[in-house]
C-alpha positions, 0 to 999 in steps of 0.5 A: 715755545721754550726758549733758550734763555731759560734753557742754558742755565746749567750743565747737566751731568749728562752733558759731562758724560757725553763729553767723556764718553762720545768718541767720534773722531773717525766720523769727522774723517768719513766721506759718508758724513761729508755727503750727508744731506740730511742733518740735524743740528743741536745747539744754537751756536751749531746751527748758526755756524752751519748757516754761516758756512753756507750749508744751512740748505743741509739741515732738516731739523734743529733744536729749541735753542737754535734761534738764529738766523730766522731761517733756522726757526722755520725748520722742525724742532726735536726738542732742546739739545740737553734733553732730546727726543729719540722719536723726534730725531729719528722722525726726521731720517737724519744721515748725520747729527751734529751736536754741542758736546753738552747735548744729551741725555747720552743714553738717547745719543748712544741709541741713535748712534747704534742704529747707524746714524753718524753723530759728530760732537763739537766743542762747546766750552765758554770762550772764543777759542772754543768758538774757533775750534767748533767752527773748524770741527763743524766745517770738517764734518761738513766736508768744507774746511776751507769755508771753516778757515774763512769763517774763522778769519772773518770772526778774527777780523771782526774782533780785531776791528774792535781793538781800538775801542777802549773798554769801560771796565763797568761792573756788570751783571747778566740777569735771566728771568724764566717766570720764577726767580731771577738768575745771575750768570757766573763764572764758567758760562758764555755770558761771563766770557762775553762780558770779559771779552768786552772789557766788563767786570762780572760782579757775579764771577764769585760763583759758577754757572747760573744761580738763583738771584734774590731781589735783595742781592741785586743792590748788594752786587751793585752792578753798573750795567745789567743785561738780560736777554729779550726772552727774559724781558718778555718773560717779565712783562717787558723791559719797563716791568723788568727795569722796575723790579725792586731789586733792579731799580735799586741798582746803580744800574737801574738808577742810571738807566743802564739796563739793556736786553740783548738777543738771547743767542747773541748773549748766551751762544758765543757764535759767529756774531760774538763781535756784534755782541761785544760791540752792543755790550760796549755801547750799553756800558758808555 
């Protein structure tokens, strides 16, 4: 099964078109949307938030990036949120789609909307402020705004609890593996935002987005901490095989044994468990 790590690697032109072209404010205010009980969620963070709001029982399908909680993985999948299947979505007879604003292609969502299915597109920019906005938008769409405020408060409290833990400031690098060339997470990604929240310096911040990374370039970046995803580690043949790659082993991180794998959605999704992601990264950097 295609997994999140390999599919969050680029921001498509279609996603940008959707950001501009999908005007759905009125749907957010519609009681018909609030009453929806056959909801399809498209985007891993979107799905995780719906469950965190206590509304997971309204979901009838998700997409391939919806890896948490475990209950989400037992639901039918309708493809990947950046490359959706019209037939797959319609087969679930949804009465509401809640989607990342980067979902697409736009033509597919437009056809679904023309068939009378309400679509709510929610904020999906990197960063924690976008997370708070996303929680509010999803809670409003589901008619549970108070639950949304409570979830926002819980996230804020969990983040505040980390304020007394001093960050290390180590040079860090997020490396993903799809079976081909390695990829680094540069500026403008959720992984970069998470590194900054964790008090780590992203050595790949000089480039934007997810970029191919050669074995030779890794030692030159000199990361003191390398973070990959569990799926990337599996794709590389396991953590031992990943750590023994020539480029990884030659870095300060590789020599010091500071190479870790973190849950895909925790690292790349910027969801309600963001404080747990920060906690793990800080612990790995010690």
